N, C-alpha and C positions, 0 to 999 in steps of 0.2 A: 886510221885517224888521216891528219891532210898535214900537209905546213914541209915537207922535207922532196923538194921537187925532187932527187935521185932515186925513191922510191920505184916500184911497177909498181900494174896491175896485176893479180893472179889469175886462180883457175883458170877460165877458157879465155882468158887473155894474150898475148905471148908478155911475156916477164922476163927479167934480165935476170942473167945466173944471180943474182949478187941479193935481191928482192924476197925473200926468207931466209936469209941460211939459217937461224932457230926453228924454223917449221918444217922440214925437210917433208919427202911425200911419204905419207901412214902418221907421219908423228901424231898421239893423242893431246890434242889440245886440252890447254892446264891455264889456269892460278894459283898460284900460292904462296899463303900469306900467314907470314910467322912473326908472331908478337908485331906486329904494327899498332903501333900509340902514336897520335897528333895532338898536339897543345899546338895552338895556336897563339903565338905572341900577343897579340893586340884580348888582357883581359884575363889572358892566363889561363883557356882553357881548355879540360884536355877530353879533343870530340872522340878521338881511339885511345881506345885503354887496353891493348893487349890482347888484338884482334887473330886470328888463330883461323883459317882456311886454306882447303885444297877443294879445287870444283875443278869435274871433268865434263867431255860433251853433255849437251842439253839443259836443258832449261831448269836456271838454280834461281827462288829468290830469295831476297836480302828486304826482308819485312822489317818494319817498326817504325815507331810515332814520327812526325818531325819533330828537328831536332835529335837524332839519335843517333846519327852521325852518318847514313852511307850516306850522303852528296856527297861528305869530306873522305868513304873508301875509294869510290869512284872517282875522284880528282887524284888520287893516291894512285894506283890501279892504271891511270889513263895518262902517267906521267905528267901531270897539271900542279902536285902539289909533291915537294918534299917527306914524306914523313919522321918524326923528332925521330924515333925508333925505330928498330924493325924492318922487315925487309919483303918483300912482294917481285915476284916472280910471275911473267907471264909469257907461253911457253918456252920458257929460260931461262927468259931476256930479264934481266934485272933494272925495275921499272927509277930507279937513281942510277948507275952505272952504264946501263943502255938505253937512255928512251928510244934514241933513236930504231933501235930495232924493234921495242916496245909497240911504238904507233906503227911500225909496217905492219903487223899483225892484229891491231886493233882496228876494229869499226866504235864512236863515241855517238850515240844521241844524246845529251842535258840537259836537266831538266829546265831548263830554259832554251831552249832552241830559237835564234832566228836566225834568216835569210834576208835578200835585200831585198825587198818589196816590191821595186818596179821590177826586177827584171822577169824573164819564166820559168817554170820548171827544166824545163829542160840544160838549160843555160845555166842554175845553177848547179843543176848537177855535174854539166861540165869543165865549170870553172872546179869543183874539186876533184873531179877525176885529176883535171889536168896537176892539182897543187898535188897530185898521189903518184905523179909519176906515169900515168899513162897519157905516151905520148905521142902516140901511136894514132890517129886519127879514125881511120877506120875502127879499128878495134877498142878507142875509146868509144863514138858510136854505138856501136856493136853491143857493149859493156849497160851503157845508160841502157839502150833497150830494154835488155833484158833486166835489170831494175826496176825499171819505170813497170812492166808487166809485172813482175812479181811484189810489188806494193800497189796495184790494183791504180797507179796516173799517167796513164797508158793515154789517157784519152783526156786527159786533162796537161801534157805537153809541154802545151804553148801558151799555159795560162799562163798570167802573173801570181805572183807570188803574194800580191797584199789582193785578191781574187778567193784567194783559199779557204774552206772552212777549216775551224780549228784539228779535224781528225785527219782530214788533206796535209794540211800541214807537220803534226807528228809522221805523217807518212813518209814525208819526204827529208824526217829529219832520222829517217829510217835511212831511206833514199842512199840520204848521201857519205851516211855509216858505212853501206855496203857498197859502193864505190870500189873501191878497191879489193872485195870480195875476202873479210880477212876473217880467221877463223875464230876468232871471239866477238863479241859483242855486249858491251854494257854501255845498257841502258839503265834513265837514271831515273823515274817518279813519269811515266812514260805518258798517262791517259787521264792524268789534272786536267781539268773546263770541261777535258770529250764527253759527250751524248751517251748513252746505254749500249746507243749502237755499234755508234763509234770505239769504244773498247770495247764492245767484244766483238768486232773486227779486227781492232787489232791486237787483243789474246791470242785470236788464231792466227794471225801471224806470226806470232814470236815464235810462238808453239809452234808452225813449220819448219820456221827458220832452228832450231835447236833440234833438228835432228840431224843438222852436220857441224855443229857447229857450239860452243860456250857460249849461251849468254846468262849474261849477267845483271838479274833484272830486283831493284830498288825501287819499295813503295810501301805508301802506307793503307794501300785497298786492301783489304787480303782477296774479293775479286779477281786486281789483276793476274797472283798466279796460277790460275784455270786449271784445270784439266792438267795440262800438256806440265806441271811440275810438279820431279818428282823430288825434290832434295830443296831443302829449305835453310834459312836459317832467323831466328829471331834477332834484332840488333836493337839495345836500349843505352844509354850511355853513353854509346862507347865501346860495351861489351857486347861480347855474343852470349845470349842469355839460351837458346836450346839453338841444336843444329842437330836435322832428321830428316824425317822426309811427313807430307803433312800429315798424314795418317797416325803416325806417331804422334802430333800434336794432338789430335782428335781424341785418339786415348786416352790419353793423360787427361779430357779432360770430362770421361766418363765419374759419374757421381758429381760434377759438379752444370751442370745444365737442366734448366727445371722447367716447366710445365705447369704454372697457377695458373684458375681465377678466382676472379677478388674483384670488389668490390670496386667502385671506381674513386671514390675519392682514400683507400685502400695503399693505394699503387706508390702518394705521398708520404704513405707512413712506411714503408721499405724500410730497415735496417741499414748499415750504414755500411759495406763493405759488398750489400747485392746492387748490380746494372741491371736494368733493361736494357734486353737486346731488338725486341719488335713487342710488341698491342694490337691488338682488335678487339672489337665490338663481340659479347657474348651475351644474350641476354640481357638479364640489369646490368651484368660486370660486364669487367676488362678480362678478354686473356694474353697471358702477362708470357713471353719466354728473358728467363731469369738465368743469371752466370751467378755464381758464388760457392758460398761451405753451406751445406746441408741440414745443418741447425742453424742458420738465417734464415731462412726459407719460409716465409709464409704457410699455416694450418694446408692441407692440403696439397701443396706442389709434390708434382711425381716427376722424376728421376727420367729427362730424355734420355737413347738409349744410343744414338745416332747423332751424335752433337755435331752442325758444320764447324767450317773452315771459320769463320766469321766469331762462331760462338766458342769453340775449340782457343783461341787466338785472346779474344778477352778474358778468358777463365785462366788463362794462362797469363796474363801481365797483371790480373788479381790478384795472382797468388803469390807473382814475384815483388808485389808491392807498386806495381807501375801502373801508370795510367796510358790503356792502350789507345784510347784518341781514334776509333771509329769511327769513321762518316758514318754519322744514320741513313743519310739515302743508304752509302751500299752494304747495310743488314735487312734494310728494307723495313726499315722499325725508326726509331728514336731512341734512345741514350738516358738516362739522368745525368 
């Protein structure tokens, strides 16, 4: 993160001996969250309710509907918000007591990333690098070149920000978060508004970055987690409802995801508690992928042996009495 001109770059860039006092060579990147709650003064909304998580290297997915508390947690971890209670540490640094130390080791891409529209891509990164403490011009230029290549923006380095596509702007957001080579990357709702091709590109980029860093990615779009995500949590109404691997969530959904062929007019008469994940015409009827309790399913419905992660998430949220609010376009069909 930016904002302290005493900081220095890391990795292959020459660094000050004081650059990362809490991230010694070979130290395992970690995020530790212990009983964190946050209540907003205006309205008294409890956005976080006793959240506890420990994250190690790799991609960690924080999945939940809009308004679940994901962005509030991101702001706590990036020192932008002081929690009402509990504590959180990043690379051993307390987010309240040691905010400057946290900012040295964290890169942050907020949900709403904006840059100077008339500036050029390279100019944006140069300014961010300066704010991060990369004062040596040659070292700064090398690091910017590396980051531009990493995120696939080298060919548009001289293009003005206002001329970038939505996907390019998100990649510029990743680049500014990485310019000081942090061991921890926090990314909030990164693919909102991107077309499918850019979503795939972004998932690949984040997956590659997770090999060397802790990456905390919050999203309400299930497919954002991708194949590189081996650890995840589901959060809603400020509470962690599930912590485990995507495979574990899928296993929990067995016996709650069904295929059924019904008459076209029968879909509108499905009982409460049965959700339509996808639909396609079949003969004179329609084939539905359904989520819910088996006893509520229409006659002839057959259980799906290997549900997808999107279906597993929806099944879990229904079982927990929550509304998953999964985007229909992300599921490849429509929901009721």
